[in-house]
TORBA-329565 format. One record per residue (C-alpha): residue in three letters; x, y, z; residue number from 1. Coordinates in pm, whole numbers, m for minus. Layout:
BEGIN
('ALA'; (X; Y; Z); NUM)
...
END
This chain:
BEGIN
('UNK'; (981; m922; 4353); 1)
('UNK'; (810; m813; 4030); 2)
('UNK'; (665; m1074; 3797); 3)
('UNK'; (863; m1109; 3477); 4)
('UNK'; (674; m970; 3181); 5)
('UNK'; (603; m1207; 2894); 6)
('UNK'; (706; m1103; 2543); 7)
('UNK'; (610; m1275; 2217); 8)
('UNK'; (898; m1222; 1975); 9)
('UNK'; (838; m1311; 1608); 10)
('UNK'; (1147; m1282; 1388); 11)
('UNK'; (1224; m1504; 1087); 12)
('UNK'; (1598; m1437; 1104); 13)
('UNK'; (1684; m1711; 1351); 14)
('UNK'; (2024; m1566; 1447); 15)
('UNK'; (1883; m1222; 1515); 16)
('UNK'; (1582; m1370; 1690); 17)
('UNK'; (1796; m1576; 1926); 18)
('UNK'; (2016; m1275; 2003); 19)
('UNK'; (1711; m1062; 2080); 20)
('UNK'; (1555; m1334; 2294); 21)
('UNK'; (1872; m1380; 2498); 22)
('UNK'; (1911; m1004; 2540); 23)
('UNK'; (1551; m959; 2654); 24)
('UNK'; (1586; m1246; 2898); 25)
('UNK'; (1904; m1087; 3034); 26)
('UNK'; (1703; m767; 3085); 27)
('UNK'; (1445; m950; 3296); 28)
('UNK'; (1180; m1040; 3041); 29)
('UNK'; (1035; m1381; 2958); 30)
('UNK'; (1072; m1386; 2579); 31)
('UNK'; (940; m1659; 2351); 32)
('UNK'; (1072; m1672; 1993); 33)
('UNK'; (871; m1778; 1687); 34)
('UNK'; (1026; m1790; 1340); 35)
('UNK'; (715; m1728; 1130); 36)
('UNK'; (378; m1557; 1164); 37)
('UNK'; (174; m1876; 1168); 38)
('UNK'; (372; m2015; 1461); 39)
('UNK'; (346; m1674; 1628); 40)
('UNK'; (m34; m1677; 1612); 41)
('UNK'; (m65; m2032; 1745); 42)
('UNK'; (173; m1947; 2029); 43)
('UNK'; (m16; m1627; 2111); 44)
('UNK'; (m341; m1821; 2149); 45)
('UNK'; (m184; m2059; 2404); 46)
('UNK'; (m30; m1805; 2641); 47)
('UNK'; (m72; m1461; 2796); 48)
('UNK'; (170; m1195; 2671); 49)
('UNK'; (234; m844; 2798); 50)
('UNK'; (372; m733; 2460); 51)
('UNK'; (428; m859; 2105); 52)
('UNK'; (739; m767; 1906); 53)
('UNK'; (670; m860; 1543); 54)
('UNK'; (891; m860; 1236); 55)
('UNK'; (692; m734; 937); 56)
('UNK'; (842; m958; 667); 57)
('UNK'; (789; m1319; 777); 58)
('UNK'; (705; m1644; 595); 59)
('UNK'; (361; m1809; 614); 60)
('UNK'; (206; m1496; 769); 61)
('UNK'; (349; m1144; 763); 62)
('UNK'; (363; m921; 1068); 63)
('UNK'; (73; m697; 961); 64)
('UNK'; (m158; m996; 913); 65)
('UNK'; (m45; m1144; 1243); 66)
('UNK'; (m109; m813; 1420); 67)
('UNK'; (m464; m800; 1280); 68)
('UNK'; (m536; m1149; 1408); 69)
('UNK'; (m382; m1074; 1747); 70)
('UNK'; (m594; m758; 1774); 71)
('UNK'; (m909; m965; 1712); 72)
('UNK'; (m820; m1180; 2012); 73)
('UNK'; (m682; m904; 2236); 74)
('UNK'; (m729; m544; 2119); 75)
('UNK'; (m516; m408; 2405); 76)
('UNK'; (m188; m600; 2395); 77)
('UNK'; (95; m361; 2296); 78)
('UNK'; (262; m430; 1960); 79)
('UNK'; (599; m311; 1832); 80)
('UNK'; (691; m377; 1468); 81)
('UNK'; (1042; m453; 1346); 82)
('UNK'; (1114; m403; 978); 83)
('UNK'; (1389; m363; 722); 84)
('UNK'; (1160; m130; 530); 85)
('UNK'; (1172; 246; 574); 86)
('UNK'; (877; 337; 352); 87)
('UNK'; (632; 581; 508); 88)
('UNK'; (344; 377; 366); 89)
('UNK'; (454; 72; 566); 90)
('UNK'; (496; 276; 882); 91)
('UNK'; (150; 429; 842); 92)
('UNK'; (5; 82; 779); 93)
('UNK'; (158; m37; 1103); 94)
('UNK'; (6; 249; 1300); 95)
('UNK'; (m333; 197; 1133); 96)
('UNK'; (m325; m158; 1269); 97)
('UNK'; (m270; m17; 1617); 98)
('UNK'; (107; m41; 1651); 99)
('UNK'; (246; 116; 1965); 100)
('UNK'; (589; 167; 1810); 101)
('UNK'; (794; 84; 1502); 102)
('UNK'; (1167; 16; 1468); 103)
('UNK'; (1353; 11; 1139); 104)
('UNK'; (1647; m229; 1104); 105)
('UNK'; (1926; m202; 1187); 106)
('UNK'; (1854; m92; 1545); 107)
('UNK'; (2035; m131; 1873); 108)
('UNK'; (1896; m380; 2122); 109)
('UNK'; (1919; m111; 2389); 110)
('UNK'; (1687; 110; 2185); 111)
('UNK'; (1435; m173; 2152); 112)
('UNK'; (1435; m224; 2529); 113)
('UNK'; (1397; 150; 2598); 114)
('UNK'; (1100; 167; 2362); 115)
('UNK'; (944; m143; 2514); 116)
('UNK'; (980; 4; 2861); 117)
('UNK'; (819; 331; 2750); 118)
('UNK'; (521; 151; 2597); 119)
('UNK'; (477; m79; 2898); 120)
('UNK'; (489; 220; 3137); 121)
('UNK'; (217; 389; 2936); 122)
('UNK'; (m2; 78; 2934); 123)
('UNK'; (49; 30; 3308); 124)
('UNK'; (m75; 381; 3382); 125)
('UNK'; (m360; 385; 3130); 126)
('UNK'; (m620; 383; 3405); 127)
('UNK'; (m531; 727; 3526); 128)
('UNK'; (m699; 914; 3813); 129)
('UNK'; (m946; 1072; 3572); 130)
('UNK'; (m1318; 1015; 3609); 131)
('UNK'; (m1422; 650; 3597); 132)
('UNK'; (m1719; 728; 3375); 133)
('UNK'; (m1826; 1009; 3145); 134)
('UNK'; (m2167; 1083; 2997); 135)
('UNK'; (m2118; 1220; 2646); 136)
('UNK'; (m2460; 1315; 2516); 137)
('UNK'; (m2625; 978; 2447); 138)
('UNK'; (m2302; 789; 2516); 139)
('UNK'; (m2161; 647; 2837); 140)
('UNK'; (m1783; 609; 2840); 141)
('UNK'; (m1652; 369; 3104); 142)
('UNK'; (m1282; 455; 3129); 143)
('UNK'; (m1199; 158; 3353); 144)
('UNK'; (m1351; m107; 3127); 145)
('UNK'; (m1265; 93; 2812); 146)
('UNK'; (m1623; 59; 2687); 147)
('UNK'; (m1823; 319; 2496); 148)
('UNK'; (m2194; 247; 2502); 149)
('UNK'; (m2507; 399; 2351); 150)
('UNK'; (m2837; 234; 2430); 151)
('UNK'; (m2786; m141; 2412); 152)
('UNK'; (m2479; m112; 2188); 153)
('UNK'; (m2128; m134; 2329); 154)
('UNK'; (m1788; m83; 2170); 155)
('UNK'; (m1473; m213; 2337); 156)
('UNK'; (m1208; 52; 2278); 157)
('UNK'; (m840; m23; 2235); 158)
('UNK'; (m603; 110; 2498); 159)
('UNK'; (m495; 405; 2284); 160)
('UNK'; (m854; 490; 2186); 161)
('UNK'; (m953; 487; 2552); 162)
('UNK'; (m655; 699; 2659); 163)
('UNK'; (m718; 954; 2387); 164)
('UNK'; (m1091; 977; 2456); 165)
('UNK'; (m1017; 1013; 2829); 166)
('UNK'; (m789; 1308; 2758); 167)
('UNK'; (m1047; 1465; 2528); 168)
('UNK'; (m1314; 1425; 2797); 169)
('UNK'; (m1084; 1581; 3057); 170)
('UNK'; (m1048; 1881; 2820); 171)
('UNK'; (m1410; 1874; 2694); 172)
('UNK'; (m1520; 2192; 2516); 173)
('UNK'; (m1162; 2313; 2543); 174)
('UNK'; (m854; 2255; 2328); 175)
('UNK'; (m647; 1943; 2388); 176)
('UNK'; (m302; 2041; 2266); 177)
('UNK'; (m140; 1793; 2026); 178)
('UNK'; (187; 1798; 2220); 179)
('UNK'; (6; 1714; 2544); 180)
('UNK'; (m174; 1416; 2392); 181)
('UNK'; (135; 1289; 2210); 182)
('UNK'; (362; 1307; 2513); 183)
('UNK'; (96; 1161; 2745); 184)
('UNK'; (8; 866; 2523); 185)
('UNK'; (283; 819; 2264); 186)
('UNK'; (568; 947; 2485); 187)
('UNK'; (728; 1128; 2187); 188)
('UNK'; (569; 1401; 1972); 189)
('UNK'; (750; 1305; 1650); 190)
('UNK'; (600; 1310; 1300); 191)
('UNK'; (505; 943; 1284); 192)
('UNK'; (337; 943; 1624); 193)
('UNK'; (144; 1255; 1520); 194)
('UNK'; (16; 1071; 1213); 195)
('UNK'; (m75; 775; 1429); 196)
('UNK'; (m279; 1002; 1658); 197)
('UNK'; (m467; 1139; 1357); 198)
('UNK'; (m568; 782; 1272); 199)
('UNK'; (m703; 730; 1624); 200)
('UNK'; (m895; 1057; 1613); 201)
('UNK'; (m1065; 932; 1296); 202)
('UNK'; (m1153; 605; 1471); 203)
('UNK'; (m1305; 790; 1766); 204)
('UNK'; (m1515; 1006; 1535); 205)
('UNK'; (m1658; 690; 1379); 206)
('UNK'; (m1736; 544; 1722); 207)
('UNK'; (m1919; 864; 1820); 208)
('UNK'; (m2130; 895; 1504); 209)
('UNK'; (m2436; 768; 1692); 210)
('UNK'; (m2489; 1111; 1848); 211)
('UNK'; (m2456; 1404; 1602); 212)
('UNK'; (m2427; 1651; 1892); 213)
('UNK'; (m2083; 1506; 1977); 214)
('UNK'; (m1794; 1632; 1764); 215)
('UNK'; (m1417; 1617; 1767); 216)
('UNK'; (m1298; 1927; 1587); 217)
('UNK'; (m952; 2007; 1457); 218)
('UNK'; (m814; 2331; 1597); 219)
('UNK'; (m561; 2443; 1336); 220)
('UNK'; (m208; 2460; 1467); 221)
('UNK'; (m310; 2361; 1820); 222)
('UNK'; (m489; 2029; 1857); 223)
('UNK'; (m840; 1895; 1902); 224)
('UNK'; (m1158; 1998; 2079); 225)
('UNK'; (m1427; 1756; 2196); 226)
('UNK'; (m1760; 1936; 2166); 227)
('UNK'; (m2007; 1795; 2416); 228)
('UNK'; (m2342; 1959; 2499); 229)
('UNK'; (m2367; 1752; 2816); 230)
('UNK'; (m2068; 1606; 2999); 231)
('UNK'; (m2102; 1449; 3340); 232)
('UNK'; (m1834; 1258; 3525); 233)
('UNK'; (m1908; 1009; 3796); 234)
END
């Protein structure tokens, strides 16, 4: 029998929140409801959660602020935002904060569950049968621990950063097609996920600045190419 997965649900509309909690519980999840961002953060610190579903507009602490604080504690926990807003700026802000998905109200509860399942499947299979470790010039990339190190410095990558860098390493000095990366990591190759991937590419470039021989180049109309003078897998 599989262990029930624990979901932190933060929604300031109590009626909607209770409906969502009951629906998730009926679908086999352990869902805990918080009605504001401050309560959500305190609750997150006390328990382990497999996913956070956060309303953006909440009293005391909005969903974006809560997500930032959660990411400081656990950079890998999946986050889905719920919002009444449909502004592209808000959607991009959510992805910049590391959102795994984003639903605009009104939405069907079935759709939320399908999206949750897709994200959780991806997280479950993040440690793929690729190499456990790559040497990228001066860097060592430990795919299992999701750590990128150079000398005595180490950076703990988020799940998506690690997945994306793993794919780039697997296609080193060759083109990683955008559609391949999007469908492997984001499940869907839609416009918003494509913009989210661009954000993560920018983050990886910053992480790799310590070795100027390592580059991630845009290949117009196709995807990205990781340029590595020396790539060894172990």
